[in-house]
N, C-alpha and C positions, 0 to 999 in steps of 0.2 A: 504494500500500500504506500503510495507516494502522495504527499500532501499537495495541495494546489500551489500554483506559482506565486501566490501572495506572500509577502515578506512579513514574518512574525518574529516575536522575540523568543528567546530560549525559555523553556518552561521550568528550568531548574530554579528553585527558590533563590532569590537574591542575585540572579544573573541578569545583566542588562545587555548581553550580546545578542546579535541577530542569529536566528536559527539557520542552520544549513538547509538549503533548499531541497535537497534530495533525501532527507531522512524521514522515516515513517512517523517519528515522534519529534516534535519541535525542540531540538537541542542544538546548541551552538557546537562548533567543531571541537572545542576543548572538552565539553561534556560528552560528546560522542566518543572521543578517545578514552576518557575515564571509564565510560560504561564498557567499551570493548576490552580494556585492560582488566577490569573487574571480572568480566565474563571469562576471559582467557585464564585467569587465575583460579576460577571456580568450576570450570567445565572439564570433566575428565581427570579430576585430581585423584591420584592414588592415595589411599588412606586405610587405616585399620577399620575393619567392619565393627559395628556396635556389638556383634556377637558372631559366633561361628556360622558359616553358611550351612543351611540345613541339608543341602544336597551333597556337598563334598567336604565340609568341615574347614574350608579355607578361612583364613583370618584377614586377608587383604582384599580391599575392594576398590572400585573406581567410582567416584561420585560424579553424577551428572545432574542437571536441573530436574530431570524427570525421575530420578531415583538413583540408588546405588547398586552396582552389579558386583558380584564376586569376581575377583581378578583371575581366579583359577578356572571356574566353570561357566562364568557369565550368567549365573542365575541371579535374578533380581532379588536383592535382600528384602525380606519381609513377605515375599510371595510364598505360599504354601502349596506344595504339589498335591494333586488330588489323591488322597489316601485310598480311595476306593479302587484305584487303578492298579495298585501294586507297583513294585519296582520294574523298570523296563528290562528286557532281556538283552544282554550284550555278551555274545559268545566270544571267547578269546582262546588262542593257542598260546600255551605258556611253555617256557623253557626254564627248567630247574637244574641246578648243579649239585652233585653230591660227591664228596671225596671221603672215602673210608678205606677199610682194609681190603675191600674187594676191588678198589680202583677209583678212577676219576671218570664220572659219567654224567650225561645230561638226559633229562626226561623231557620228552615232547608230548604234551597232552592238551586236552581241551576241556573247557568248562564254561558255564554261564555264571558260576558263583566262585570266583577264584579264591576269595578269602577262606571260605569254608573248605573247598577242595584242597588247597595248598596247606591248610592247617592239619590235614590228615596224612600228608606225605612227608617222609623224612627227607630233608634237603638242607643245604647250607646257604645257597644263593638263589634268588629269583633273578634270572638273567634278562628276561624280557617278556613282553606280551605282544602278540599281533592279533588284530581283529580277524576273527574267523571261527568257523565251526568244524564239525567232523570232516567235512570235505577238505578243508585246508590242512587239518591234522593228518589225514590219510596221504595227502600229497607230500607233506614234509616227511612222513614216515617212509614213503617211497624214495624220496630224494636221498635219504641217508640210510637206506636199507642195508648197505654193505657194512655199516658199523653198529647195527642194531643187535642187542642181546636178544637171542631167540625167545619168543613168547612174552616179551615185555615191551614197554614204551621207553625203555632206557637205551641210550646209545653211547658207544665209546667216544671219547673226546677226540675229534680229528680236526686238522686245520680247516677243512671244508665246513664242518659244523660250526666251529668257532667263528669263521668268516660270516656265515649266515646269521648267527646270533648277533654279531657286531653290527650287521646291517639293520636288523630288527631293532636293536637298542640304540642306534645312532641318534644322538641329540636328545635322548630321553634319560636324564639322570635318575629318575624314579619311575619304574614301571607302574607302581600303584597310582601315581598322579595321572598317568596316561589313561589308565583304566577308569579312574574317577571322571576324567574329562569325557570319555566315551559314554559313560552312564548318564552324566548330566546333559550331554548333547541329545541322547535318546529321550531323556525325560523332557527336555525343552521342546523337542520336535513333536512330542505327543500331546503336550498341554497347550 
């Protein structure tokens, strides 16, 4: 909305300057600059959330005039997911490492609930997650079949398997944070 071409004064209290002609609000150039600097300082400001994000537990948010979003999963702080829908299903292929008396090995498995599933499997390290279900898991088992322990989902550590895991984990310092983001994205798309 652009005001008419008539010349008016700045609407800021106590200001006697002429309003800029192309502003939607009658403000002088000095007050337009002040307003834009104020907005720049208060739009998209990263800050601590008032409480943990209910979707991912994140503590850092980004404040916008329309509300605050979690910096991890972008869930709007204060919004409540529809409890009647249940958690969204996000299938992952996981890579676990175990070093013990029987050797150094990696398990390739799949689950829709990695916290529960991995809690029941002895392992030392969660090496990574990739989004996928049994189809992807079977493909990975086929790719590394030469190093598979017969009748299990465990594989001998080979340079090829380590290279694949490095690609899966590239740029992801915490696989759990990646899984949290996938769940929150699925939740956001559903609601």
